[in-house]
C-alpha angles and dihedrals in degrees: 000000000000091000090076088071096057141049105243117220109215114225114186121215112258117249087227113051121192124239126223090256096052117116112242130196123194121188136166135044129014087273088066086051092050096051096036092051089056090059089048090055088053094054096249113152097254142150117206122195100326090194093041128255115343120190108183128061094238094056091046090050092047091051093052091046091050089051092048092049094040088231107178130215111252137180088269090065093057133087129183115232134153091357096307138101107231142172127213086219093061140063117251091256087078094055118112142166085240119071096207092052090062093048096046095047094046096046092049088053091050094050094047092044092050093054091047095046092055091061099033114129095190130029116190114199119193120192116202106180140355090214112103142182121222130190111250093218096062107002091240114154112236129217091214133009093210090211093292115158112290092231089071092068143062115216120209145139124254121229125238090246094052091051095045096048092049092049095048087063092045091051090052090052091049092052091049092063096031113022095181098049115134116220123210118180125198136177114228113247089213109111115227101215098175089092093043131246094299093046092050094049093047089047093052091046089051091054092048092050090050093050089046089056091050092049091050091051093045116027091191090071113100131206127211113201100222091143093049093049090053095045097045113020095033101031093132115102091233085078092059131085120246093278089061089227105078124064113256121242088260092054091048091052091048092053092043090055092052092046091050095049092049098048109024135067121247088250091055092049091050090049090053092049093051096043093046090055091052094049091048089056093048091050093051116103117205119239094220103039130259098322127164093273093053092047090050090052091051090047090055090046091055089056089050090051092051091049090049089056092050095046094044104032096178089069119085107218096179094104091050092051090050091051090050091050092053089053090060093056 
């Protein structure tokens, strides 16, 4: 009955559904972070944005290329600004007052991501905006401006052809190191209002045209309509966060549920539901200390963890059991 009050976006089931043991890789905008983190909280083997959130297609492409090539962060990549060492290749979460901390953290992320990418079954790429900032001194497009003075950058919009041609090369590189990798593209439903309503809409249309070109050149590429679901099914502002630009937690869960049903087996969804319940219990902190009731709850949870390991043998539950044991001390 409620469907008469909304425009339903049809999402067909994928012909290749993922199992609970499949390796996943999410990269791109904060929407990739939102969806990817939900799989992390459900114990799926997943890497999410190893260099931090990336909004534009060039920075996402550069990040994947760096991972494929194993290109490390060096002193030459860093600049000191506002008391922090920072890299235009990295998100601000990597910045630090200590140069070596940035290098160590970034290079660990590269090494781990490269190993994971080589065995990834599904890579989900989320583009946020086609607007980019480039450094005036060398025209390189940055992943983050890190609040450097605006006069150091040029600001412009990429064309669909530029994005598509770049990504055709990236996809070839990806298939070189992982021939069976499945690619799913999405457009972030987060509206980038800095360039105004017109600038945001033209930007999203540019991204769609670029992905459309990629899909025409490679029929194996899939597209998940996260943007369309937000704009049509969830167009009411009650589904937005307080800034009226980002999807609310409820909207994120709704889109995550549609994504899961389209791309994952029933067994994988059941695994996610069971593991999420266990992690939620382990992350709960009692108001009145570790009393008998709490210890009884953790004891029951340890049994659930052991049963999870037996039911889904590809999952190593040792870490969860160790966490539960520490909660009993």
